[in-house]
C-alpha positions, 0 to 999 in steps of 0.5 A, a space after each residue: 372507798 367502800 371497796 377498799 374498806 371491804 378489802 381491809 375486812 376481807 374473808 380469810 375463811 372463805 365463808 362467803 361467795 359473791 358473783 356478778 352472774 349477768 349484766 343486761 343493757 337496755 338502750 344503745 349499749 351493745 355489750 354487757 360491759 359497754 354502756 351508753 348514757 341513758 341506758 338502763 342496766 340490770 345486774 344479777 348478783 348471787 351470794 352464797 354462804 359456804 359455811 355448812 353450820 352457821 349463818 351469815 347475818 346482817 348482809 348489806 350489798 352495795 354496788 356502784 360505778 367508779 371513775 378511776 380517773 377522778 377517783 370518785 363514784 358516779 353513783 353508789 347504792 346499798 341493799 337492805 340487810 338480810 341473813 343467809 342460812 348455812 349452805 344457802 344462797 341468795 340472788 339479787 337483781 338491781 336496776 339503774 339508769 345512767 341518767 346524766 351524760 355530763 357524768 362521763 368523759 370520753 377518755 375516762 376509765 370506769 369500774 362497776 363494783 359490787 360488795 357484800 359485808 356481813 357478820 359471821 355467826 360462828 365467830 362472835 359476829 365478826 365482820 366478813 366482806 367480799 367485793 367483785 368488779 367488772 371493767 366498763 366502757 362508757 361511750 358518751 358520744 353514742 348517746 347523741 347519735 340517736 334519740 329514738 326510732 319511729 316506725 309509722 303505720 297507717 291503715 295497715 300500710 307502712 307510710 315510711 318503710 324504714 324506721 326514721 332515725 331522729 338525730 340530735 346534737 351531741 352537745 344538746 344531750 351533753 348539756 343539762 338543758 333537758 327541757 330544750 332537748 324535750 322541745 326539740 324531740 316534740 317538734 320533730 314528732 309534730 313534723 312527722 304527724 303533719 307529714 302523715 296527715 298530709 299523706 292521708 289527705 293526698 290519698 283521698 
């Protein structure tokens, strides 16, 4: 894998520092290392050139989610190459979505990796590479617990005092038939609209 290749290159002179500064989850995931399919994930990464005299060139940053059970990437991406001057640093943000619930099994173990490979200007552009990781808990079942929340307001009043939690069958979200899921969701919304209209008519 890219991570094992990075480890074989290494950074014996400690020229480059790589850190995952923050992971932000938007969706049903409650912690930065607890993800749910269909969540949107934003990762902040910092890279620092520890060399005070030479720059690191052609740095390429990669990241991905790796399934330890299948020994395969769920996904992996790369950032375009760039340079970092001596003693300088760079912060990167990248965002991705866990798009397909079928990519995850309940008992599988996942690790999120970030790696950065560059060339050391001081030593004839010899390659250096660093990798960092975070263990990730992917809760596939949680993606079927709640499709969306709706709070309906009408004429300044709350028609339904509490958000309406619309459940959907886990098997439906777990399948690839997204069109069927969309039809179900639209049907539920139409039913809610009909109820709202009926309430308005009853009040007149």
